[in-house]
Backbone as CSV, one residue per row, in Angstrom:
resi,resn,N_x,N_y,N_z,CA_x,CA_y,CA_z,C_x,C_y,C_z
1,MET,38.041,-41.380,148.238,37.492,-42.428,148.329,38.533,-43.445,149.105
2,SER,37.838,-43.871,150.034,38.772,-44.381,151.701,39.340,-46.045,151.064
3,ARG,40.140,-46.097,152.122,41.085,-47.629,151.635,40.454,-48.503,151.619
4,ALA,39.505,-48.581,152.865,38.482,-49.496,152.494,37.707,-49.939,151.094
5,TRP,37.489,-49.262,151.108,36.298,-48.488,149.409,37.056,-49.180,148.514
6,ALA,38.410,-48.525,148.145,39.363,-49.446,147.314,39.567,-50.425,147.402
7,ARG,39.873,-51.241,148.526,40.443,-52.693,148.866,38.890,-53.654,148.498
8,HIS,37.840,-52.710,148.477,36.751,-53.272,148.324,36.498,-53.438,146.970
9,ALA,36.728,-52.504,146.198,36.859,-52.444,144.519,37.789,-53.676,144.311
10,VAL,38.649,-53.711,144.382,39.868,-54.454,143.571,39.252,-55.942,144.314
11,ARG,38.539,-56.431,145.404,38.311,-57.400,145.243,37.182,-58.198,144.702
12,ARG,36.344,-57.012,144.272,34.997,-57.301,143.653,35.976,-57.454,142.354
13,GLU,36.204,-56.738,141.439,36.978,-56.745,140.236,37.465,-57.848,139.996
14,SER,38.435,-58.341,141.054,38.951,-59.705,141.153,37.927,-60.861,140.655
15,PHE,36.637,-60.887,141.288,36.055,-61.632,141.669,35.237,-61.756,140.304
16,ASN,35.097,-60.527,139.798,34.056,-60.664,138.006,35.293,-61.438,137.427
17,MET,36.549,-61.228,137.554,37.882,-61.679,136.560,37.239,-63.145,136.690
18,ARG,37.596,-64.094,137.499,37.431,-65.145,138.102,36.249,-65.585,137.378
19,ARG,34.787,-64.820,137.778,33.737,-65.799,137.085,34.037,-65.558,135.859
20,LEU,33.987,-64.791,134.813,34.510,-64.426,133.372,35.392,-65.296,132.775
21,THR,36.583,-65.852,133.998,37.788,-67.005,133.443,36.866,-68.242,133.660
22,THR,35.605,-68.349,134.639,35.285,-69.763,134.731,34.412,-69.852,133.434
23,LEU,33.485,-68.668,133.147,32.754,-68.881,132.061,33.201,-69.184,130.650
24,ALA,34.008,-68.685,130.521,35.186,-68.790,129.313,35.559,-70.468,128.843
25,THR,35.961,-70.884,130.586,36.297,-72.175,130.163,35.402,-73.306,130.266
26,LEU,34.271,-72.960,130.605,33.200,-74.093,130.517,32.916,-73.812,129.120
27,LEU,32.146,-72.517,128.642,32.185,-72.534,127.345,32.968,-73.440,126.133
28,ALA,34.703,-73.127,126.424,35.613,-73.826,125.684,35.190,-75.583,125.766
29,THR,35.376,-75.901,126.803,34.626,-77.402,127.379,33.602,-78.077,126.534
30,ALA,32.623,-77.469,126.488,31.707,-77.362,125.992,31.669,-77.628,124.605
31,CYS,32.328,-76.622,123.811,32.622,-76.769,122.959,33.831,-78.280,122.009
32,VAL,34.277,-78.166,123.069,35.322,-79.569,122.571,34.467,-80.892,122.796
33,SER,34.147,-80.834,124.379,33.166,-82.288,124.698,32.107,-82.457,124.242
34,GLY,31.127,-81.650,122.882,29.957,-81.593,122.584,29.831,-82.736,121.495
35,PRO,28.666,-82.879,121.221,28.225,-84.162,120.807,29.267,-83.976,119.314
36,GLN,29.748,-85.282,118.933,30.942,-85.776,118.227,30.323,-86.486,116.977
37,LEU,30.607,-86.677,115.656,30.041,-87.025,114.988,31.397,-88.336,114.928
38,PRO,30.860,-89.288,114.227,30.968,-90.877,114.756,32.425,-90.652,113.160
39,PRO,33.682,-91.198,113.832,34.439,-91.759,112.607,34.118,-91.850,111.233
40,MET,34.360,-91.543,110.112,34.143,-92.128,108.915,35.529,-93.584,108.710
41,ARG,34.066,-94.239,108.615,35.312,-95.757,108.217,35.339,-96.035,106.653
42,VAL,36.407,-95.903,106.151,37.274,-96.117,105.102,37.511,-97.549,104.674
43,THR,36.679,-98.526,103.450,37.044,-99.923,103.484,37.816,-99.835,102.535
44,THR,38.769,-100.798,103.133,39.475,-101.341,101.377,38.939,-102.540,100.636
45,LEU,38.578,-102.439,99.355,37.765,-103.495,99.092,38.793,-104.649,98.573
46,PRO,38.778,-105.659,98.728,39.734,-107.085,98.240,39.857,-107.029,96.488
47,ILE,40.907,-107.697,96.522,41.334,-107.675,94.569,39.881,-108.745,94.399
48,VAL,39.435,-108.637,93.185,38.438,-109.414,92.363,39.234,-109.652,90.948
49,GLU,40.007,-109.063,90.722,40.512,-109.653,89.108,41.962,-109.728,89.518
50,ARG,42.501,-110.710,88.735,44.249,-110.425,88.810,44.836,-110.697,87.151
51,LEU,45.098,-109.538,86.593,45.453,-109.690,84.983,46.661,-109.422,84.802
52,ALA,47.060,-110.048,83.216,48.518,-109.811,82.664,48.586,-109.069,81.775
53,GLN,48.180,-107.786,82.393,48.243,-106.379,81.905,48.447,-105.116,82.727
54,THR,48.910,-104.118,82.126,48.818,-102.842,83.438,48.153,-101.754,83.043
55,GLU,47.718,-101.839,81.414,47.169,-100.502,80.411,45.806,-100.064,81.086
56,ARG,45.561,-99.010,81.330,44.887,-98.235,81.880,43.894,-99.357,82.806
57,LEU,44.150,-99.401,84.066,43.764,-100.803,84.879,42.902,-99.393,85.922
58,ASP,41.651,-100.029,86.274,40.615,-99.334,87.023,39.787,-100.116,88.020
59,CYS,38.818,-99.950,88.556,38.516,-101.014,89.660,37.629,-101.376,89.021
60,HIS,37.087,-100.711,87.818,36.114,-101.807,87.309,36.473,-102.394,86.102
61,GLY,38.059,-102.567,85.647,38.482,-103.576,85.012,38.969,-102.605,83.714
62,THR,39.843,-103.167,82.856,40.388,-102.507,81.789,39.362,-102.183,80.886
63,SER,37.719,-103.197,80.792,37.050,-102.874,79.959,35.777,-101.097,80.374
64,GLY,36.310,-101.023,82.064,35.390,-100.247,82.222,33.913,-100.576,82.812
65,ASN,33.761,-101.566,82.540,32.285,-102.026,82.574,32.362,-103.496,84.037
66,GLY,33.476,-103.985,84.494,33.337,-104.771,85.507,33.053,-104.650,86.978
67,GLU,32.294,-105.353,87.736,32.571,-105.256,88.900,33.209,-104.205,89.320
68,PHE,32.882,-103.459,90.783,33.987,-102.330,91.199,34.496,-103.504,92.523
69,GLY,35.863,-103.540,92.435,36.619,-103.577,93.266,38.298,-103.314,93.319
70,SER,39.212,-104.119,93.573,40.090,-103.885,94.160,40.897,-104.397,92.739
71,ARG,41.782,-104.085,91.411,42.560,-104.961,90.840,44.016,-105.078,91.181
72,TYR,44.604,-106.041,90.403,46.139,-105.680,90.461,46.534,-106.742,88.905
73,GLY,47.379,-105.941,88.045,47.878,-106.225,86.643,49.434,-105.919,86.443
74,ARG,50.037,-107.112,86.213,51.212,-107.204,85.935,51.400,-107.749,84.847
75,SER,52.439,-106.939,84.036,53.086,-107.528,82.509,54.156,-108.625,82.703
76,ALA,54.261,-108.862,81.238,55.245,-109.942,81.061,56.503,-108.890,81.387
77,ILE,57.604,-110.459,82.019,58.925,-109.486,81.830,59.831,-109.350,80.363
78,LEU,59.982,-108.505,80.306,60.891,-107.845,79.098,62.112,-107.901,79.203
79,ARG,62.615,-108.347,78.169,64.815,-108.846,78.313,65.609,-107.860,77.453
80,SER,66.217,-107.277,78.110,67.254,-106.750,77.472,67.667,-107.512,76.128
81,ASP,68.360,-106.859,74.967,68.711,-107.855,73.635,69.722,-108.995,74.246
82,ASP,70.582,-108.409,74.753,72.007,-109.392,75.290,71.241,-110.501,76.482
83,GLY,69.641,-110.443,77.165,69.635,-111.141,78.151,69.931,-110.920,79.457
84,ALA,71.097,-109.787,79.541,71.553,-110.203,81.177,70.651,-109.111,82.157
85,ARG,69.904,-108.051,81.524,68.576,-107.553,82.510,67.302,-107.501,81.921
86,ALA,66.399,-107.715,82.680,65.125,-107.779,82.862,64.264,-106.620,83.786
87,ALA,62.994,-106.416,82.878,61.939,-105.695,83.706,60.515,-106.320,83.330
88,TYR,59.488,-105.807,84.600,58.391,-105.876,84.946,57.398,-104.655,84.990
89,THR,56.669,-104.620,84.481,55.793,-103.288,85.765,54.469,-104.298,86.554
90,GLU,53.658,-103.058,87.177,52.676,-103.314,87.851,51.914,-102.495,88.422
91,VAL,50.586,-102.466,88.154,49.799,-101.679,88.862,48.523,-102.326,89.604
92,GLU,48.377,-101.771,91.194,47.353,-101.266,91.679,46.223,-100.672,91.290
93,ALA,44.727,-100.564,91.188,43.839,-99.809,91.008,43.071,-100.548,92.325
94,ILE,42.854,-99.325,93.441,42.893,-100.010,94.668,41.251,-99.153,95.009
95,ALA,40.263,-99.907,95.214,38.979,-99.742,95.583,38.571,-99.516,96.971
96,THR,38.275,-98.062,97.574,37.871,-97.990,98.777,36.258,-97.582,98.647
97,SER,35.776,-97.299,99.574,34.090,-97.106,100.310,34.089,-96.670,101.207
98,TRP,32.725,-95.633,101.411,32.168,-95.514,102.781,30.823,-94.939,102.837
99,ASN,30.668,-94.587,103.825,29.230,-93.938,103.941,28.134,-95.484,103.624
100,GLU,28.722,-96.388,104.131,28.260,-97.438,104.397,27.821,-98.563,102.233
101,GLY,28.921,-97.937,101.684,29.332,-98.214,100.670,28.197,-97.607,99.632
102,GLU,28.027,-96.070,99.871,27.128,-95.187,99.120,28.475,-94.396,98.620
103,THR,29.509,-94.073,98.987,30.298,-93.454,98.292,31.805,-94.503,98.017
104,ARG,32.062,-94.266,96.594,33.537,-95.243,96.554,34.204,-93.673,95.997
105,ALA,35.606,-94.732,96.183,36.846,-94.135,94.999,37.525,-95.280,94.540
106,CYS,38.767,-94.346,93.509,39.270,-95.913,93.080,40.720,-94.696,92.716
107,ARG,41.815,-95.417,93.592,43.157,-94.459,93.113,44.422,-95.674,92.660
108,ASN,45.154,-95.984,91.902,46.035,-96.389,91.215,47.648,-96.496,91.954
109,ILE,48.112,-97.153,91.935,49.747,-97.257,92.153,50.348,-97.940,90.954
110,SER,51.338,-97.316,90.273,52.347,-98.316,89.204,53.775,-98.282,89.753
111,ARG,54.532,-99.505,89.394,55.507,-99.205,89.910,56.264,-100.020,88.701
112,LEU,57.377,-99.968,88.202,58.801,-100.084,87.637,59.940,-101.504,88.980
113,TRP,59.831,-102.683,87.486,60.791,-103.573,89.001,61.780,-104.378,87.986
114,VAL,63.193,-104.036,87.961,64.145,-104.292,87.263,65.189,-105.863,88.307
115,SER,65.855,-105.945,87.450,67.008,-107.318,88.002,67.614,-106.902,86.660
116,SER,69.090,-107.243,87.006,70.509,-107.221,86.157,71.184,-108.360,86.593
117,GLY,71.478,-109.195,85.900,72.503,-110.381,85.963,72.232,-111.125,87.015
118,GLY,70.968,-111.866,86.594,69.872,-112.508,87.390,69.741,-112.140,89.069
119,SER,70.237,-110.619,89.675,69.708,-110.531,90.805,68.443,-110.130,91.415
120,GLU,67.979,-110.197,92.293,67.071,-110.275,92.625,66.021,-108.792,92.333
121,TRP,64.506,-108.735,92.112,64.048,-107.725,91.556,64.287,-106.314,92.418
122,ARG,64.314,-105.494,91.988,64.406,-104.082,93.392,63.255,-103.080,92.246
123,LYS,62.839,-102.673,93.266,61.733,-101.306,92.513,62.707,-100.293,92.051
124,ALA,62.551,-99.859,90.921,63.199,-98.955,90.426,62.624,-97.719,90.031
125,PHE,61.314,-97.642,89.757,60.344,-96.710,89.740,58.922,-96.989,90.220
126,GLU,58.159,-95.629,91.225,56.743,-95.811,91.917,56.095,-94.501,91.628
127,GLN,54.881,-94.639,90.393,53.846,-93.335,90.362,53.057,-93.360,91.292
128,ASN,52.326,-92.845,92.623,51.036,-92.728,93.581,50.642,-91.825,92.861
129,PRO,49.414,-92.278,93.493,47.922,-91.065,93.117,48.164,-89.811,93.900
130,GLY,48.250,-88.677,92.860,47.885,-87.515,93.675,48.793,-86.205,92.275
131,ALA,49.831,-87.271,91.271,50.353,-86.380,90.702,49.815,-85.619,89.719
132,GLU,49.898,-83.969,90.049,49.297,-82.879,89.041,47.700,-83.449,89.795
133,GLY,47.183,-83.483,90.516,45.670,-83.945,91.121,45.365,-85.084,90.591
134,ARG,45.860,-85.954,89.782,45.785,-87.203,89.215,45.580,-88.418,90.245
135,ASN,44.395,-89.233,90.364,44.536,-90.241,91.144,44.702,-91.475,90.517
136,GLY,44.739,-91.291,89.053,44.794,-92.718,88.272,46.299,-92.548,87.421
137,ASN,46.780,-93.554,87.259,47.693,-93.955,86.622,48.107,-95.226,86.475
138,SER,48.587,-95.747,85.146,49.518,-97.388,84.715,50.788,-96.866,83.891
139,LEU,51.594,-98.030,83.881,52.505,-97.667,83.429,52.860,-99.502,82.541
140,ARG,53.729,-98.959,81.660,54.061,-99.884,80.175,55.262,-99.580,79.819
141,ILE,56.086,-100.980,79.817,57.595,-100.780,79.097,57.337,-100.950,77.525
142,VAL,57.997,-99.861,76.927,57.814,-100.234,75.430,58.712,-101.025,74.968
143,ASP,60.226,-100.496,75.464,61.682,-100.927,74.501,62.770,-101.146,75.460
144,TRP,63.327,-101.585,75.462,64.849,-101.484,75.864,65.955,-100.721,75.112
145,SER,66.981,-99.921,75.184,67.643,-99.098,74.629,68.646,-100.255,74.130
146,PRO,69.551,-100.599,72.375,69.931,-101.309,72.485,71.205,-101.763,72.910
147,ASP,71.990,-100.552,74.176,72.910,-100.868,74.806,72.459,-101.655,76.363
148,GLY,71.232,-102.120,76.371,70.731,-102.286,77.729,70.611,-101.633,78.871
149,GLY,71.054,-100.435,78.777,71.479,-99.488,79.927,69.926,-98.991,80.100
150,SER,69.179,-98.998,79.227,68.186,-97.437,79.934,66.940,-98.495,78.732
151,LEU,65.175,-98.243,79.890,63.797,-98.714,79.302,63.088,-97.152,79.318
152,LEU,62.524,-97.901,77.817,61.671,-96.592,77.610,60.319,-97.149,78.285
153,LEU,59.414,-96.101,78.585,58.717,-96.240,79.661,57.056,-95.110,79.071
154,GLU,55.755,-95.801,79.414,54.759,-94.898,79.099,53.802,-95.059,80.055
155,LEU,54.113,-93.789,80.969,52.955,-93.402,81.717,52.075,-92.604,81.670
156,GLN,50.679,-92.989,81.882,49.709,-92.624,81.769,49.055,-92.433,83.369
157,THR,48.433,-91.119,83.131,47.610,-90.384,84.182,46.497,-90.005,84.037
158,TRP,45.465,-89.957,84.743,44.137,-89.331,84.726,43.733,-89.393,85.907
159,THR,42.305,-88.541,85.818,41.561,-88.081,86.802,40.160,-88.672,86.840
160,TYR,39.825,-90.077,87.694,39.036,-90.645,87.533,37.473,-89.674,87.367
161,HIS,36.595,-89.689,86.505,35.368,-89.480,85.755,35.467,-88.038,85.359
162,VAL,36.744,-87.425,85.825,36.910,-86.135,85.081,37.484,-85.910,83.628
163,ASP,38.887,-86.663,83.460,39.593,-86.047,82.301,39.818,-87.430,81.564
164,GLN,40.639,-87.473,80.448,40.909,-88.636,79.662,42.649,-88.969,80.345
165,GLU,42.934,-90.290,79.653,44.192,-90.349,80.184,45.528,-88.994,79.536
166,ASN,46.705,-89.224,80.464,47.527,-88.174,79.743,49.007,-88.773,79.581
167,PRO,49.380,-89.125,77.924,50.391,-89.766,78.365,52.118,-89.286,78.562
168,LEU,52.735,-89.867,79.212,53.986,-89.491,79.213,54.832,-90.041,79.438
169,ILE,56.295,-89.911,78.432,56.958,-90.633,77.962,58.105,-90.512,78.944
170,LEU,58.561,-91.529,79.424,59.754,-91.598,80.757,60.716,-92.423,79.747
171,VAL,62.143,-92.020,80.140,63.478,-92.819,80.124,63.872,-93.342,81.854
172,HIS,63.927,-94.643,81.753,65.124,-95.186,83.231,66.418,-95.731,82.740
173,GLU,67.067,-94.610,83.454,68.558,-95.175,83.284,68.951,-96.261,84.519
174,LEU,69.388,-97.435,83.860,69.423,-98.177,85.330,70.846,-97.959,85.897
175,ASP,71.613,-97.685,85.637,72.943,-97.539,86.248,72.799,-96.562,87.249
176,SER,72.408,-95.179,86.822,72.270,-94.175,87.660,70.584,-94.031,88.220
177,GLY,69.573,-94.861,88.204,68.825,-95.119,88.612,67.621,-93.644,88.611
178,ARG,67.806,-93.106,87.751,67.563,-91.697,87.347,66.257,-92.278,86.201
179,THR,64.961,-91.742,86.487,63.734,-91.714,85.634,63.608,-90.094,85.167
180,ILE,63.700,-90.483,83.621,63.908,-88.987,83.207,62.313,-88.565,82.727
181,HIS,61.645,-87.737,82.541,60.349,-87.220,82.400,60.837,-86.592,80.641
182,THR,60.688,-87.185,79.760,61.525,-86.448,78.096,60.659,-85.112,78.385
183,GLY,59.502,-84.704,78.022,58.913,-83.748,78.235,58.499,-83.181,76.329
184,ILE,58.505,-84.672,75.619,58.721,-84.971,74.021,57.049,-83.740,73.981
185,GLU,56.117,-84.389,74.403,54.731,-83.835,74.179,54.985,-82.066,74.324
186,ALA,55.820,-81.283,74.801,55.408,-79.820,75.302,56.916,-79.328,74.177
187,LEU,57.894,-80.338,73.638,58.119,-80.049,72.772,57.568,-79.418,71.359
188,LEU,57.274,-80.833,71.476,56.149,-80.744,69.498,54.938,-79.765,69.648
189,ARG,54.653,-80.054,70.791,53.119,-78.401,70.944,54.245,-77.161,70.704
190,GLU,55.254,-76.990,70.972,55.576,-75.585,70.856,56.844,-75.251,69.327
191,ARG,56.955,-76.690,68.678,57.070,-76.524,67.444,55.555,-76.245,66.404
192,HIS,54.680,-76.561,67.370,53.569,-76.231,66.552,52.756,-74.921,66.584
193,GLY,53.237,-74.305,67.617,52.714,-72.922,67.806,51.806,-72.669,69.405
194,GLY,51.942,-74.264,70.362,51.412,-74.019,71.504,50.564,-74.926,71.925
195,ASP,49.489,-73.390,71.316,47.946,-74.343,71.865,47.512,-74.786,70.680
196,CYS,47.922,-76.189,71.002,47.400,-77.311,69.999,47.601,-78.797,70.516
197,ASP,47.191,-79.676,70.423,47.116,-81.080,71.076,47.387,-82.378,69.463
198,MET,47.801,-83.327,70.293,48.054,-84.303,69.518,48.262,-85.612,70.047
199,ALA,48.029,-86.513,69.648,48.127,-88.191,70.134,49.546,-88.806,69.766
200,LEU,50.517,-88.736,71.051,51.758,-89.368,71.340,51.588,-90.577,71.069
201,GLU,52.658,-91.227,70.168,52.387,-92.995,70.498,54.384,-92.988,70.573
202,PRO,54.575,-93.766,71.698,55.856,-94.105,71.652,56.342,-95.575,71.003
203,ILE,57.341,-95.597,69.924,57.589,-96.915,69.951,58.520,-97.604,70.065
204,GLY,59.826,-96.776,70.186,60.754,-97.629,70.642,61.994,-97.047,70.830
205,PHE,63.152,-97.468,70.812,64.446,-96.995,70.669,65.000,-97.093,68.986
206,SER,65.554,-96.095,68.974,66.573,-96.502,67.559,67.783,-96.932,67.482
207,PRO,68.330,-97.431,66.664,69.892,-98.300,66.696,70.808,-97.383,67.272
208,GLU,70.866,-95.969,67.072,71.440,-94.705,67.469,71.312,-94.770,69.167
209,GLY,70.022,-95.500,69.706,69.660,-95.086,71.307,68.476,-93.779,71.455
210,ASP,67.889,-93.575,70.001,67.566,-92.382,70.474,65.716,-92.803,70.544
211,VAL,64.916,-91.744,71.277,63.414,-92.045,71.562,62.665,-92.177,70.558
212,VAL,62.301,-93.152,69.781,61.024,-92.980,68.198,59.514,-92.745,69.319
213,VAL,59.075,-91.720,68.330,57.742,-91.678,68.742,57.219,-91.323,67.547
214,ARG,55.830,-91.561,67.487,54.518,-90.969,66.380,53.996,-90.267,66.949
215,THR,53.115,-88.914,66.011,52.367,-88.525,66.427,51.209,-88.101,65.563
216,VAL,49.923,-88.195,65.917,48.664,-88.217,65.217,48.003,-87.005,65.360
217,PRO,47.055,-87.057,64.245,45.992,-85.424,64.745,45.310,-86.017,65.807
218,GLY,44.931,-84.761,66.644,44.510,-85.065,67.981,42.771,-85.223,67.516
219,GLY,42.462,-85.440,66.595,40.632,-86.113,66.505,39.989,-84.687,67.760
220,LYS,38.699,-85.394,67.554,37.511,-85.129,68.622,37.933,-85.063,70.441
221,ARG,38.509,-85.629,70.270,38.991,-86.053,71.595,39.523,-84.942,72.965
222,PHE,40.288,-84.280,71.970,41.154,-82.989,72.680,40.022,-81.785,72.540
223,ALA,40.161,-80.696,73.643,39.494,-79.435,73.315,40.449,-78.646,72.433
224,ARG,41.730,-78.796,72.526,42.286,-77.934,71.687,41.985,-78.556,69.910
225,PRO,42.448,-77.891,69.670,42.549,-77.995,67.724,43.959,-79.095,68.005
226,PRO,44.090,-79.694,66.463,45.216,-80.278,66.931,46.347,-79.966,65.894
227,CYS,47.169,-80.183,66.217,48.599,-79.308,66.059,48.860,-79.796,64.561
228,THR,48.391,-80.623,63.999,48.593,-81.394,62.537,47.807,-82.305,62.319
229,ASP,47.741,-82.350,61.170,46.622,-83.139,60.007,47.481,-84.652,59.774
230,GLU,48.989,-84.290,59.657,49.543,-85.382,59.469,50.467,-86.779,60.263
231,THR,50.474,-87.698,60.255,51.029,-88.997,61.035,52.951,-88.377,60.881
232,THR,53.375,-88.166,61.852,54.498,-88.127,61.873,55.342,-88.908,62.738
233,ILE,56.776,-89.519,62.100,57.474,-89.849,62.854,58.807,-88.784,63.406
234,TRP,58.863,-89.163,64.851,59.857,-88.016,65.430,61.140,-88.905,65.922
235,ARG,62.001,-88.345,66.351,63.339,-88.991,66.780,63.847,-87.947,67.991
236,TYR,64.161,-88.380,69.233,64.403,-87.577,70.182,65.956,-88.104,70.811
237,ASP,66.570,-87.000,71.407,68.102,-86.867,71.966,67.685,-86.822,73.162
238,VAL,68.002,-87.876,74.158,67.522,-88.002,75.341,68.507,-86.561,76.007
239,ALA,70.244,-86.842,75.189,71.231,-86.019,76.619,70.923,-84.852,75.511
240,GLY,70.443,-84.799,74.570,70.504,-83.031,73.973,69.578,-82.516,74.554
241,GLU,67.937,-83.192,74.404,66.825,-82.864,74.969,66.643,-82.210,73.327
242,ARG,66.793,-82.694,72.129,66.521,-82.050,70.628,65.767,-83.134,70.161
243,ILE,64.557,-82.331,69.656,63.707,-83.421,68.526,63.819,-83.597,67.416
244,GLU,63.561,-84.264,66.599,63.803,-83.758,64.922,62.896,-85.078,63.947
245,ALA,62.006,-84.209,63.001,61.352,-85.422,62.394,62.362,-86.304,61.595
246,MET,62.130,-87.622,61.371,62.543,-88.593,60.544,62.187,-88.711,59.225
247,PRO,63.475,-88.922,58.519,62.807,-89.101,56.887,62.254,-90.105,56.353
248,GLY,60.866,-89.468,55.955,59.903,-90.006,55.143,58.991,-90.580,56.563
249,GLY,58.803,-90.145,57.847,58.123,-90.101,58.817,56.658,-89.617,58.451
């Protein structure tokens, strides 16, 4: 093959490569700059109701039958036995819509606010949507500990239109700022064989500072069989993570 022909072949191959590169660039540009879907406009609906409670608050109100819209609930202020500390909870049920109102959703944010010795209120705990895939939550103060150092809380979480509320019992320590997930339900289920359910109700603190709860049979609202057919009162030691039935409970 002559040198002239070799130079011609190289120029031809280079020209073909440039054509391929230009064609690829045009295709990529067409894909990127092609017809685009309009951005989805999500609208947050205004607050339609303010309530003096925080339990099971959603975008249809506490009854579940009200007008769809955002709602705000705030509990009463609960003071410690010595009056030195105070706390309250608030829950926002935030209603959103898109597709010109054809599609709607609700999500909750729950907060605990505390004050010590007349100081300004500070946010001590916040539960956002998304915990364990659940977009609904509410928060309730159950009791102050006898020494005023801790709060017993009931946190409910749920997924709208999917499952029942899931009660979690928390203890918030004011001095350390820790919020402890007690795991009482898991301990009780383990005592009864594991694959069972129960309704768990927090009662308050004992004079010794233990958490006191009541369990009742699960009934038909649970998918698994009830753990027990009896109502029982239990005492939970937060520091030792131990639980025992109370005499006569």
